[in-house]
C-alpha positions in Angstrom: 116.0 132.8 110.8 114.5 129.3 110.8 111.9 127.8 113.0 111.9 125.3 115.9 111.4 121.6 115.1 107.7 120.7 115.2 106.5 124.2 114.4 104.4 124.4 111.2 106.0 126.6 108.5 104.2 129.9 108.2 104.6 129.7 104.4 102.3 126.6 104.0 98.8 127.2 102.8 95.7 125.2 103.9 96.6 122.4 101.4 100.2 122.2 102.8 101.7 123.8 99.7 104.5 126.3 99.9 103.3 129.8 99.1 106.8 130.9 98.2 107.8 127.9 96.0 110.1 129.1 93.3 110.6 132.5 94.8 114.0 133.9 95.6 113.1 134.4 99.3 112.5 130.6 99.7 115.1 129.3 102.2 117.9 127.1 100.8 117.0 124.3 103.1 113.6 124.1 101.5 114.9 124.4 98.0 117.5 121.6 98.6 114.9 119.3 100.3 114.1 116.2 98.2 110.9 114.6 99.2 111.0 110.8 99.2 108.5 108.2 100.3 110.7 107.3 103.3 110.6 110.9 104.6 107.1 111.9 103.4 105.1 108.8 103.1 102.1 108.8 100.7 99.7 111.1 102.6 99.9 114.5 104.5 99.3 112.6 107.7 102.2 110.2 107.1 104.5 113.0 106.2 103.6 114.9 109.3 104.2 111.8 111.5 107.5 110.8 109.7 109.0 114.3 109.7 108.0 114.9 113.4 109.6 111.6 114.3 112.8 112.4 112.4 113.0 115.8 114.1 112.5 114.4 117.6 115.1 111.7 116.9 117.7 114.2 115.8 117.3 117.0 118.3 
């Protein structure tokens, strides 16, 4: 059913890796997401900041 913007995905492990990657129950929005440097930066910290900024700019 999705999650609100800014809420951490419950399927991420401590290393921010998807625990259901490649599984049929993985949401289409995740499977279709293409990580790029302008969206994800080069570190986990940059990714969190950039994605949070994008979410707040488009809500």
